[in-house]
All heavy atoms as an XYZ file, in Angstrom:
602
protein
N      86.206     91.013    186.616
C      87.511     91.647    186.635
C      87.397     93.158    186.851
O      88.264     93.759    187.446
C      88.232     91.314    185.330
C      89.686     91.660    185.365
S      90.500     90.875    186.760
C      91.912     90.249    186.009
N      86.319     93.763    186.350
C      86.131     95.199    186.529
C      86.013     95.555    188.003
O      86.568     96.552    188.451
C      84.890     95.681    185.764
C      84.547     97.157    185.926
C      85.701     98.020    185.420
C      83.274     97.494    185.197
N      85.317     94.694    188.757
C      85.156     94.953    190.189
C      86.517     94.952    190.878
O      86.794     95.805    191.722
C      84.210     93.927    190.834
C      82.801     94.120    190.276
C      84.215     94.030    192.345
C      81.817     93.073    190.693
N      87.378     94.024    190.518
C      88.716     93.963    191.108
C      89.488     95.227    190.753
O      90.136     95.828    191.614
C      89.470     92.706    190.637
C      90.934     92.760    191.033
C      88.805     91.460    191.191
N      89.408     95.662    189.521
C      90.114     96.870    189.083
C      89.645     98.088    189.861
O      90.453     98.910    190.305
C      89.909     97.092    187.571
O      90.369     95.931    186.876
C      90.665     98.306    187.082
N      88.347     98.204    190.045
C      87.793     99.335    190.795
C      88.218     99.257    192.257
O      88.608    100.260    192.856
C      86.254     99.371    190.668
C      85.649    100.390    191.613
C      85.851     99.665    189.230
N      88.166     98.066    192.834
C      88.558     97.898    194.230
C      90.036     98.220    194.431
O      90.410     98.901    195.389
C      88.249     96.472    194.687
C      88.417     96.160    196.169
C      87.669     97.150    197.039
C      87.937     94.752    196.460
N      90.882     97.768    193.533
C      92.315     98.067    193.619
C      92.548     99.572    193.515
O      93.351    100.138    194.259
C      93.101     97.287    192.533
C      94.522     97.813    192.398
C      93.114     95.801    192.870
N      91.849    100.238    192.623
C      91.993    101.694    192.483
C      91.534    102.413    193.753
O      92.171    103.385    194.189
C      91.206    102.183    191.274
N      90.460    101.942    194.351
C      89.968    102.548    195.587
C      90.969    102.365    196.723
O      91.239    103.306    197.488
C      88.614    101.947    195.963
N      91.525    101.181    196.837
C      92.526    100.914    197.868
C      93.734    101.812    197.654
O      94.297    102.368    198.607
C      92.938     99.427    197.875
C      91.772     98.560    198.326
C      94.158     99.192    198.767
C      91.978     97.071    198.106
N      94.129    101.972    196.416
C      95.271    102.824    196.089
C      95.049    104.249    196.589
O      95.970    104.893    197.077
C      95.510    102.803    194.579
C      96.856    103.368    194.204
O      97.848    103.059    194.890
O      96.913    104.136    193.218
N      93.845    104.744    196.515
C      93.534    106.092    196.986
C      93.461    106.166    198.512
O      93.788    107.199    199.100
C      92.223    106.580    196.374
C      92.321    106.840    194.893
C      93.413    107.839    194.554
O      93.440    108.946    195.099
N      94.336    107.447    193.697
N      93.052    105.084    199.145
C      92.935    105.079    200.605
C      94.275    105.231    201.303
O      94.327    105.719    202.425
C      92.252    103.791    201.077
C      90.754    103.707    200.881
C      90.260    102.334    201.303
C      90.033    104.786    201.656
N      95.338    104.832    200.648
C      96.639    104.911    201.325
C      97.058    106.349    201.617
O      97.966    106.581    202.391
C      97.721    104.171    200.545
C      98.118    104.782    199.255
C      99.107    103.907    198.495
O      99.097    102.671    198.645
O      99.886    104.478    197.744
N      96.358    107.314    201.043
C      96.657    108.719    201.310
C      95.809    109.275    202.445
O      95.893    110.447    202.764
C      96.471    109.557    200.035
C      97.377    109.113    198.930
C      96.881    108.448    197.824
C      98.745    109.336    199.011
C      97.718    108.023    196.806
C      99.593    108.910    198.002
C      99.074    108.256    196.904
N      94.981    108.420    203.052
C      94.124    108.820    204.163
C      94.528    107.997    205.371
O      94.082    106.870    205.545
C      92.639    108.572    203.817
O      92.363    109.153    202.551
C      91.733    109.171    204.858
N      95.365    108.547    206.189
C      95.957    107.801    207.296
C      95.122    107.939    208.564
O      95.524    108.591    209.516
C      97.385    108.281    207.516
C      98.252    108.103    206.294
C      99.627    108.722    206.435
O     100.010    109.121    207.548
O     100.312    108.816    205.409
N      93.964    107.304    208.591
C      93.112    107.329    209.774
C      92.913    105.905    210.277
O      93.063    104.942    209.522
C      91.728    107.932    209.449
O      91.041    107.060    208.549
C      91.847    109.321    208.841
N      92.554    105.761    211.550
C      92.292    104.415    212.081
C      91.170    103.701    211.317
O      91.205    102.483    211.163
C      91.896    104.670    213.534
C      92.532    105.976    213.880
C      92.520    106.783    212.603
N      90.197    104.448    210.828
C      89.095    103.845    210.072
C      89.591    103.234    208.767
O      89.137    102.160    208.363
C      87.999    104.882    209.779
C      87.273    105.384    211.012
C      88.026    106.483    211.760
O      88.968    107.077    211.222
O      87.667    106.745    212.913
N      90.521    103.914    208.115
C      91.075    103.393    206.862
C      91.905    102.144    207.138
O      91.808    101.156    206.410
C      91.902    104.465    206.125
C      92.696    103.851    204.988
C      90.983    105.559    205.601
N      92.698    102.170    208.186
C      93.488    100.991    208.556
C      92.551     99.818    208.833
O      92.782     98.694    208.367
C      94.403    101.284    209.764
C      95.066    100.011    210.265
C      95.451    102.326    209.398
N      91.472    100.065    209.550
C      90.503     99.018    209.848
C      89.869     98.470    208.566
O      89.743     97.251    208.396
C      89.421     99.566    210.779
O      88.446     98.593    211.030
N      89.491     99.350    207.654
C      88.890     98.918    206.390
C      89.875     98.093    205.570
O      89.512     97.068    204.991
C      88.415    100.129    205.594
N      91.118     98.531    205.531
C      92.127     97.818    204.753
C      92.428     96.446    205.355
O      92.668     95.488    204.630
C      93.408     98.642    204.635
C      93.316     99.857    203.722
C      94.555    100.732    203.877
C      93.122     99.442    202.273
N      92.413     96.338    206.670
C      92.676     95.029    207.274
C      91.544     94.053    206.956
O      91.792     92.856    206.813
C      92.901     95.125    208.796
O      91.763     95.707    209.419
C      94.141     95.937    209.115
N      90.326     94.554    206.804
C      89.219     93.667    206.406
C      89.402     93.182    204.969
O      89.040     92.051    204.637
C      87.882     94.377    206.578
C      87.476     94.524    208.042
C      86.042     94.970    208.201
N      85.724     96.228    207.552
C      85.869     97.441    208.103
N      86.347     97.544    209.334
N      85.528     98.519    207.439
N      89.989     94.007    204.126
C      90.206     93.651    202.724
C      91.268     92.558    202.593
O      91.324     91.849    201.595
C      90.586     94.898    201.897
C      90.928     94.553    200.466
C      89.446     95.912    201.920
N      92.070     92.360    203.618
C      93.087     91.315    203.575
C      92.479     89.919    203.430
O      93.186     88.974    203.114
C      93.966     91.365    204.839
C      94.820     92.614    205.007
C      95.518     92.575    206.370
C      95.825     92.756    203.884
N      91.189     89.795    203.652
C      90.501     88.509    203.534
C      89.829     88.331    202.176
O      89.128     87.335    201.967
C      89.464     88.369    204.652
C      90.059     88.496    206.021
N      90.850     87.523    206.586
C      90.009     89.499    206.915
C      91.246     87.924    207.769
N      90.753     89.115    207.998
N      90.044     89.260    201.269
C      89.433     89.158    199.940
C      89.975     87.924    199.220
O      91.152     87.584    199.364
C      89.751     90.420    199.127
C      88.886     90.535    197.892
O      89.265     89.969    196.842
O      87.841     91.185    197.983
N      89.152     87.248    198.435
C      89.627     86.059    197.724
C      90.561     86.351    196.552
O      91.260     85.453    196.085
C      88.336     85.385    197.238
C      87.332     86.476    197.190
C      87.716     87.448    198.267
N      90.615     87.613    196.107
C      91.461     87.944    194.961
C      92.851     88.375    195.442
O      92.979     89.375    196.165
C      90.829     89.061    194.138
C      91.537     89.265    192.828
O      92.713     89.705    192.843
O      90.937     88.969    191.775
N      93.903     87.667    195.058
C      95.261     88.006    195.505
C      95.683     89.427    195.133
O      96.406     90.078    195.887
C      96.154     86.981    194.801
C      95.251     85.859    194.445
C      93.893     86.455    194.233
N      95.224     89.921    193.993
C      95.589     91.285    193.578
C      95.054     92.323    194.566
O      95.744     93.280    194.915
C      95.036     91.561    192.180
C      95.441     92.912    191.625
C      94.903     93.160    190.227
O      94.276     92.270    189.631
O      95.121     94.278    189.733
N      93.853     92.104    195.043
C      93.247     93.008    196.015
C      94.011     92.931    197.336
O      94.317     93.955    197.956
C      91.750     92.662    196.219
C      91.146     93.456    197.364
C      90.980     92.889    194.925
N      94.335     91.724    197.771
C      95.069     91.536    199.029
C      96.446     92.201    198.947
O      96.858     92.904    199.871
C      95.199     90.035    199.374
C      96.059     89.837    200.617
C      93.823     89.416    199.571
N      97.131     92.011    197.843
C      98.459     92.624    197.682
C      98.369     94.147    197.724
O      99.227     94.808    198.325
C      99.102     92.155    196.378
C      99.564     90.697    196.382
C      99.925     90.256    194.964
C     100.741     90.504    197.321
N      97.351     94.700    197.115
C      97.182     96.155    197.130
C      96.906     96.651    198.548
O      97.427     97.687    198.964
C      96.059     96.569    196.182
C      95.988     98.054    195.946
C      97.185     98.624    195.209
O      97.773     97.926    194.367
O      97.544     99.792    195.476
N      96.101     95.894    199.296
C      95.812     96.269    200.685
C      97.080     96.201    201.543
O      97.320     97.077    202.377
C      94.728     95.371    201.262
N      97.888     95.186    201.327
C      99.154     95.074    202.070
C     100.042     96.274    201.760
O     100.608     96.891    202.671
C      99.891     93.757    201.722
C      99.103     92.552    202.226
C     101.305     93.757    202.319
C      99.618     91.219    201.698
N     100.160     96.616    200.499
C     100.978     97.769    200.111
C     100.466     99.051    200.749
O     101.246     99.880    201.230
C     101.005     97.928    198.590
C     101.840     96.879    197.897
O     102.639     96.199    198.571
O     101.691     96.736    196.664
N      99.139     99.232    200.754
C      98.552    100.436    201.343
C      98.817    100.490    202.848
O      99.165    101.550    203.383
C      97.056    100.483    201.057
N      98.671     99.354    203.517
C      98.937     99.324    204.961
C     100.398     99.641    205.257
O     100.707    100.349    206.219
C      98.540     97.970    205.541
C      97.029     97.732    205.640
C      96.740     96.267    205.912
C      96.433     98.620    206.733
N     101.288     99.132    204.442
C     102.706     99.441    204.632
C     102.950    100.929    204.399
O     103.655    101.577    205.167
C     103.575     98.613    203.687
C     105.054     98.881    203.873
C     105.921     97.946    203.057
O     105.510     96.853    202.702
N     107.117     98.372    202.752
N     102.360    101.484    203.358
C     102.549    102.908    203.043
C     102.032    103.795    204.174
O     102.677    104.755    204.560
C     101.827    103.249    201.735
C     102.024    104.681    201.311
C     103.139    105.042    200.576
C     101.107    105.666    201.652
C     103.342    106.353    200.193
C     101.295    106.977    201.276
C     102.412    107.323    200.547
O     102.610    108.626    200.178
N     100.854    103.433    204.712
C     100.278    104.222    205.805
C     101.183    104.159    207.027
O     101.371    105.136    207.731
C      98.848    103.739    206.132
C      97.907    104.123    204.981
C      98.361    104.325    207.451
C      96.533    103.503    205.079
N     101.750    102.989    207.271
C     102.747    102.857    208.333
C     102.201    102.766    209.737
O     102.911    103.052    210.700
N     100.961    102.354    209.895
C     100.364    102.251    211.229
C     100.659    100.874    211.809
O     100.239     99.857    211.264
C      98.862    102.482    211.136
C      98.241    102.842    212.435
N      98.156    101.962    213.489
C      97.693    103.991    212.871
C      97.578    102.544    214.498
N      97.283    103.784    214.152
N     101.367    100.808    212.944
C     101.749     99.520    213.528
C     100.567     98.617    213.894
O     100.737     97.405    214.029
C     102.536     99.893    214.781
C     102.874    101.322    214.658
C     101.906    101.934    213.704
N      99.377     99.172    214.039
C      98.205     98.359    214.386
C      97.907     97.321    213.307
O      97.243     96.321    213.571
C      96.985     99.251    214.590
N      98.416     97.521    212.118
C      98.163     96.596    211.012
C      98.945     95.288    211.153
O      98.593     94.282    210.531
C      98.510     97.264    209.688
N      99.977     95.280    211.962
C     100.844     94.101    212.079
C     100.055     92.854    212.460
O     100.234     91.796    211.855
C     101.993     94.354    213.079
C     102.931     95.431    212.528
C     102.754     93.069    213.372
C     103.995     95.897    213.509
N      99.172     92.966    213.442
C      98.404     91.798    213.896
C      97.552     91.210    212.772
O      97.387     89.994    212.691
C      97.524     92.173    215.083
N      97.052     92.058    211.900
C      96.228     91.575    210.788
C      97.069     90.995    209.657
O      96.587     90.166    208.878
C      95.374     92.718    210.241
O      94.483     93.161    211.225
N      98.301     91.433    209.561
C      99.187     90.946    208.498
C      99.815     89.593    208.842
O     100.099     88.799    207.945
C     100.290     91.970    208.224
C      99.849     93.268    207.562
C     100.952     94.307    207.656
C      99.456     93.023    206.118
N     100.034     89.326    210.109
C     100.734     88.099    210.515
C     100.101     86.808    209.992
O     100.827     85.912    209.548
C     100.925     88.058    212.024
C     102.037     88.988    212.476
C     102.369     88.829    213.931
C     103.562     89.717    214.268
N     103.941     89.589    215.671
N      98.776     86.666    210.001
C      98.202     85.420    209.458
C      98.527     85.207    207.971
O      98.538     84.070    207.497
C      96.694     85.598    209.667
C      96.583     86.569    210.788
C      97.762     87.496    210.624
N      98.819     86.269    207.254
C      99.139     86.141    205.839
C     100.501     85.498    205.607
O     100.804     85.066    204.495
C      99.089     87.510    205.149
C      97.723     88.192    205.157
C      97.822     89.565    204.497
C      96.686     87.331    204.480
N     101.299     85.379    206.652
C     102.597     84.705    206.524
C     102.413     83.218    206.232
O     103.356     82.560    205.773
C     103.423     84.902    207.801
C     103.807     86.345    208.124
C     104.491     86.411    209.485
C     104.686     86.934    207.039
N     101.210     82.719    206.464
C     100.906     81.305    206.177
C     100.086     81.149    204.894
O      99.598     80.051    204.612
C     100.148     80.704    207.355
N      99.962     82.202    204.130
C      99.183     82.136    202.889
C      99.809     81.140    201.905
O     101.033     81.057    201.798
C      99.126     83.519    202.230
O      98.551     83.441    200.948
N      98.977     80.426    201.160
C      99.527     79.535    200.130
C     100.106     80.307    198.934
O     100.859     79.744    198.153
C      98.326     78.690    199.705
C      97.136     79.474    200.106
C      97.537     80.309    201.280
N      99.782     81.593    198.847
C     100.275     82.446    197.753
C     101.610     83.073    198.164
O     101.669     83.872    199.103
C      99.245     83.534    197.440
C      99.607     84.365    196.239
O     100.750     84.904    196.198
O      98.761     84.495    195.337
N     102.670     82.722    197.462
C     104.006     83.206    197.833
C     104.118     84.718    197.749
O     104.793     85.346    198.566
C     105.118     82.516    197.006
C     106.484     82.870    197.590
C     105.018     82.899    195.544
C     107.608     81.987    197.121
N     103.447     85.324    196.788
C     103.505     86.786    196.669
C     102.877     87.461    197.885
O     103.403     88.460    198.389
C     102.803     87.253    195.394
C     103.529     86.810    194.134
O     104.774     86.661    194.175
O     102.862     86.614    193.105
N     101.782     86.903    198.359
C     101.135     87.452    199.553
C     102.020     87.248    200.777
O     102.194     88.162    201.588
C      99.740     86.831    199.750
C      98.799     87.340    198.657
C      99.189     87.131    201.145
C      97.424     86.709    198.665
N     102.599     86.059    200.908
C     103.502     85.801    202.047
C     104.661     86.791    202.063
O     104.989     87.372    203.104
C     104.052     84.380    201.993
C     103.074     83.317    202.395
C     103.757     81.978    202.689
N     104.741     81.555    201.703
C     104.478     80.773    200.663
N     103.249     80.348    200.446
N     105.430     80.418    199.834
N     105.288     86.976    200.911
C     106.449     87.875    200.841
C     106.052     89.331    201.084
O     106.779     90.067    201.755
C     107.141     87.720    199.493
C     107.868     86.394    199.359
C     108.500     86.182    197.995
O     108.260     86.982    197.063
O     109.240     85.188    197.851
N     104.914     89.745    200.556
C     104.455     91.124    200.773
C     104.135     91.353    202.245
O     104.475     92.402    202.805
C     103.243     91.418    199.900
N     103.493     90.371    202.875
C     103.170     90.493    204.301
C     104.442     90.548    205.140
O     104.556     91.368    206.058
C     102.292     89.327    204.746
N     105.396     89.709    204.807
C     106.669     89.706    205.534
C     107.367     91.063    205.417
O     107.865     91.610    206.406
C     107.560     88.602    204.995
C     108.872     88.440    205.744
C     109.700     87.284    205.207
O     109.191     86.431    204.464
O     110.891     87.256    205.551
N     107.390     91.600    204.238
C     108.020     92.895    203.996
C     107.301     94.006    204.757
O     107.933     94.865    205.373
C     108.033     93.193    202.502
O     108.531     94.479    202.240
N     105.960     93.986    204.709
C     105.182     95.020    205.394
C     105.382     94.953    206.895
O     105.560     95.976    207.558
C     103.696     94.880    205.039
N     105.378     93.737    207.442
C     105.579     93.576    208.878
C     106.957     94.085    209.291
O     107.093     94.804    210.282
C     105.378     92.111    209.302
C     103.896     91.726    209.157
C     105.873     91.864    210.725
C     103.630     90.237    209.259
N     107.968     93.730    208.539
C     109.331     94.194    208.848
C     109.394     95.719    208.815
O     110.046     96.340    209.657
C     110.326     93.592    207.863
N     108.728     96.312    207.859
C     108.711     97.775    207.736
C     107.993     98.417    208.918
O     108.425     99.452    209.432
C     108.033     98.168    206.420
C     107.958     99.644    206.198
C     109.030    100.338    205.672
C     106.801    100.339    206.524
C     108.962    101.701    205.468
C     106.733    101.719    206.335
C     107.809    102.395    205.797
N     106.890     97.815    209.349
C     106.065     98.399    210.399
C     106.621     98.186    211.796
O     106.249     98.891    212.729
C     104.635     97.842    210.317
C     103.855     98.224    209.058
C     102.568     97.409    208.968
C     103.565     99.702    209.026
N     107.491     97.179    211.966
C     108.021     96.890    213.311
C     109.092     97.840    213.702
O     109.744     98.537    213.531
C     108.539     95.466    213.390
C     107.417     94.475    213.390
C     107.869     93.035    213.571
O     108.910     92.636    213.046
O     107.145     92.298    214.236
């Protein structure tokens, strides 16, 4: 659980660094097995506001986790 907490805190800080490298790193985190980490990455991508994230968010619309589906839907709508 400590690793998840540290990862979530790191993602939270990345949202203040709006570079293509950060967007790329955050899109890779969307595949993390922990829903809390994925939700934080979705929030960070939405906050950064880079439209390139849309393609990586779309597969999450089929997630079995309703919170992830709804967060992805919201982020995509915001970014479009």
